[in-house]
N, C-alpha and C positions, 0 to 999 in steps of 0.2 A: 268926451268928458274926461277931465283930468283928476287923478287921485295921487295920493302919496302915502306910503307905508313907513311908519317910524320904526327904526331898528334900535333895540337896546342890547347891551351885553346880556346874553341869556335868552333873547327872543329865539323861538324855534318854529314859529309858524309864519314868519315874515315872508319866506319864499313861497309857501303855499298860498298866502293871500295875494302875493304878486301874480302868481299863475292864474288864480281865480279871477282877479280883476281884469287882467289882460284878455283872458279867454272870452269874457263877456263884453268887451269893448272899451274898457277904461284905458286911457294912456297913463300908465302908472310910473311913478318914480320912487326910489328907495331913499330914505332920509336918515342919516346917522344922528343918534340922540345928542351928540355933542355940537351939532350945528345949531345956529341961533335963528335962522330964518327958514320958513317954509317956501317951497316952490308954489307958484300959482296953481291952486287946486280947487276942485269942486267938492272933494271928499278927502278927509284925513282918516287913516286907519291906525289904531293902536293894536298890534297883533298879539296873539297868544304866545305863551312861553313862560320862562321863569326869570324875568329881568333881575339882574344882580343876584341870582340864586335865591330869590325870595328872602334875602336877609332882612332882619328887623320885622317887616311884614311884607306880604306879597304886594308888589307895586309901589311900596313906600319910597324907595330910593329913586326909581324911575320917575316918580312924580316930582322929583326935584331936578331932573335933567334940564340942560340949557334949552332944548327945543320946546319944553312944555309951556313956557311963557307964550311962545308963538301959537301953540295949539290952543291955549286958553283964550288968547286974543281972537283967534280965528273963530272959535266956538261962540264967544260972547257977541261976535258980530253976525251970528246966524249961520256960519259955515257948518257943514255936515261933518260930524265926528262919529266914527264907529269904533267901539272898543270891544274886542272879542277875548273872552277868558282873562288872561293877564291884563289885556287892554281895559276890560271892565273894572278890574281891580285898581288899575291906575286912575281911571276916571273917578272912582270913589275917593281915592287918596288925594286927588287934586281938588276935590269939592265940586267938580263939574256935575257929579251925580250924588244923590244922598245915599246913606247907608254904608255898610261894610261887607266884605266877603270873608267869612270865618272858615275855620277848618271844617271839613265835612263831618256830618253827624257821627258816622261810624269810624272816624279817625283813620281813614285810609284813602289812598289815591284811587280815583275812579276813572276808568277808561272804557267807554262803551257807547253804543248808540242809544239815544233817548228820543221820545216824542215831545214836541212842544206845541202849544196852542197859541195862535196869534190872537191877541185880545183887542188890538186897536189898529185899524187900517186907515185912520185919518192922519196919515203922515207919509213922507216920501219913501220911507223904507218898506212899508207894507201895503200902501194904496194899490188897488187893482190886483194884488196877489191872488192866484186862483186856487189856493189851498189854505184851509184854516189850520190844518195839522201838518207839521213838518217833522220828518225824521232826520235828526242831525247827530253829531258826535260830541261827546264831552271827554275831557282829559284834564282833571284838576284835583288838587288836594284841598284847596280853599275855595269852594263854590257855594258855600252855605250863606245865602244872602240874609242879612239882618238889618233892621232899621228901628228907630224909635216909634212909639205909637203915633206921635204927631206926624212923623215922616210917612208912615204907612197911610194915615188918613189923607195926607196931601197927595200921595200917589194914587189912591183910590178916587178921591174927589175929582182929580184932574185926568183920570183914565190914563195913567202913565205906566202901568204895568204892561209892558209891551208883549211879553211872551211868558207862558207858564208851563212848567213840566206837567205832562198829562200821559194817559195811555193811548193806545192806537185808536181808541174810539173818542178821544178828546176829553175823557173824564179826568178831572183834576182832584186827586186824592193823595193820601199818605203813601199808598203803594207805588204811585207813579213819581214820587219825590226821591231822586237819587242821592241827595246830599243833605237833606234836612232844611233846605231853604225856607224861610218864612213864607207861608201860604203858597208854596211851590213856585216862587218867583224865579224865573230864569233870565229875565232881562227887563230893563226899565228905560224910560225916556226922561229927559229933563222937561221942564214945563213947556218949552217952545218946541219940543219934539225934533230938534235938529241933532241932538246927541242921543245915541243908542248904545247902551252897554248890555252885553249878553254873554252868558257862559258857554253855550253851545257854539260849535265851530261850523259855520256854513261852508267855509273854504275847503273843508275836508270831505265834502259830499258833492263833488261836481263831476263825477264820472261813474258810470254804471259798473266799471271794473274796480272801483275803489269804495265799494260797499253802499253806494247810493247816490242819487242825483238831486235830492231835495234842496241842497245848497245852491244848485243851478237855478232853481225856481226863485230863490232869494235874490241872487245877483242879476238875473235877467230882468226881474221885476224892478229892481232898484235902478238899473241904467235906463230902462224904458220910461221910468217916471221922471228922468231928467229931460227927456226929449219933448 
């Protein structure tokens, strides 16, 4: 399976994502934001970081990069696009996903492990995954997901809330919400479920010596679903 990770000025998780994808069997390529064409790929990843220093709004300038037109075309034709952290922010800026990522409720940068609950397994990202609760890492200043009432209804009606912040028992409540995100939303799909945006970083949790391996479960499951 072939993947491509887009690099923007300020990306800082692009190499982590490259390592994770290759570790679990993807043939990955790195693509510079100023390129216009994507390599032949089964999966495109917009990685975490602080593209363009988060000037204007997080992800707003990256959303106008040359490569984005090709990413949008790829996604609209059904190609798989995964946006993690800043990548999720970029997906909302391009309109590929609804809503916005606002400043965290406590107006501070958050860097810690969290638990998320998988809400929908009828998609290539989570189908057959053997855990409903994953421990992953977050590191962001703008992870507070918000959308309009109509958008929230659409997300709920179509079962598009992919993952939610929870505690280690899977309980979704205010105490398990690290950033004030609307209804504990940690990640969402588009209607076709080929696009996934999520704030937690699975690529940071792929080794028992690096605080955990639940990210391994995500990547192993994803590539197995391609086979």
